N, C-alpha and C positions, 0 to 999 in steps of 0.2 A: 484248672476251670471246672471241665463235667464232674469232677471227683466232687468238689466242693457242694455245686446245686445236686447232686447226687444225696451229698450226706446231709443238708439243710432238708430237704422233702423227705427223707427218712425221720428226720426229728419232730417236723412236722405232723407228719401222719401217724404219729408213736401216741400214746395217753399222755395224758397232762401228767406230771410229775407232781403238780402242788396239791394233789386231792388226794384226800386222806381215805384210804379202802375202810379204814374200821367204821366209819360211822358210814349209818344207810344215810340213802339221798330219796327219804321220803320229804313231801313236803311238809310245811309245820301245823299243826292241828290248829291254831288260831290266829288271827292276823286281824289285828285292832287299827282302824285308820281313826286319828283326835286331831280335831282342829284346834290350836292352840292363839290365843289373843291376847295379846299385851304382853306381860311377861313370866304366863302361865310355863309352865316347865313341863317337858314329855315326862310322865309316866313310865316306871321300869315295868318291864314283863311281868306278870304273874307268875309262871312256870316257864319251865325250858322250852315248853314244844308253843311259845307266842311269839308272835314278833309285833312287837307294837313301831307302827310308819305315825310319825308327827309333820304336823305342817301350820307353818304361820299363818293365822288368816288375818292378821292385821289388828287394829287399835281394840277393836270391841264390835259386838254383832249386833249391835244395835245402834253404831256410829256410820255417819253418812261416809262413804270414802273421800279423801281430802280432792278426787278429781272432778268429785262434784260438788263441792262445797264451795259456798262466792262466784256462782255464775252471775253473771253481769244481769242488770236488771234492765227489764224492758216495759215497765211500767209508765206513766204520765211524767212521773216526777224525774227522772232518767234521760228524757227525751228533750231535743232541740225544740226552742219557742217557735223556730218555724215549722216543726212537723205537728208540734201542737197547734199552732192558728190556722191551721191546713186542715187539719182534721174537725175542729171546731168549726170554720167555716163551710166545708162540707156538709156536716149534718145540717148546719140549719140552714141550706141552699132549699132544703124539702118545702115545697109550696108557693116558693118564688119564680116568677116567670125564667122561662128558659132552665127549670130544673128537671125536668121528664120524672114528676112527681104526680101519683093520684091525687095527693093534698092540696090544696089551696087552687086558687080559680086560675094560673098561671103557667101550670106543669105539665098542660099538653105540648107548647111550643115549643116546649126543651126537648122531649121526645122526636119530635120530627128532626128537629138539626142534629141529634144523635145519632137517630138511622142512617142519615145525608153522609156523617163524617165518619161512620162505620164502610158504608157503602161506597165511599171515594177511596178509602182506605184499604179495602180489600183488591178495588181495582186497581190501585197504584200495586200492591204485591201481588195483583196476579200478572201485572206487565213484565213486571224484575222476575219474576217465575218463568215467564216463556224468552226474556231476554237471555238468560241465563240459561236453561236448554236448549234453545235455538240459534245458540252463538253459529255463525257461520265458518266454516274450516277456513283457513286461509289456503291451505293446499289444494280445496277442492274443483277451483273454478269455478264458473260459473253454474247455475241450474238451470235447466231447460223450461 
């Protein structure tokens, strides 16, 4: 068992026999990187000291990639009628009573209402946050 391990280690430590010692190990003098589109063919090297690297870049350099084509539309025609009606109603509320708008005679009444609703919601959020952070510990007993 030990002899096999020593033989395997000696074989791995030696030089690789597949390398040809007669050819120099210099890097190539020229490397060309080419992007191919569609059915283009990779050109051959012009001389032996040149390496040509080709990569397929898709159909065309001027065409939108397939993953970006046919995205779902978000224009008005692609929306549900309910969303369209809500948008129109919100837009037409300007100037009406309770709209909080500087346009029209009844806009100021909506601002007070809006501020009161915002204050009430902030108060509810603060109470909920306080209840989460100061939850009593069942193992702690009573506080003095």
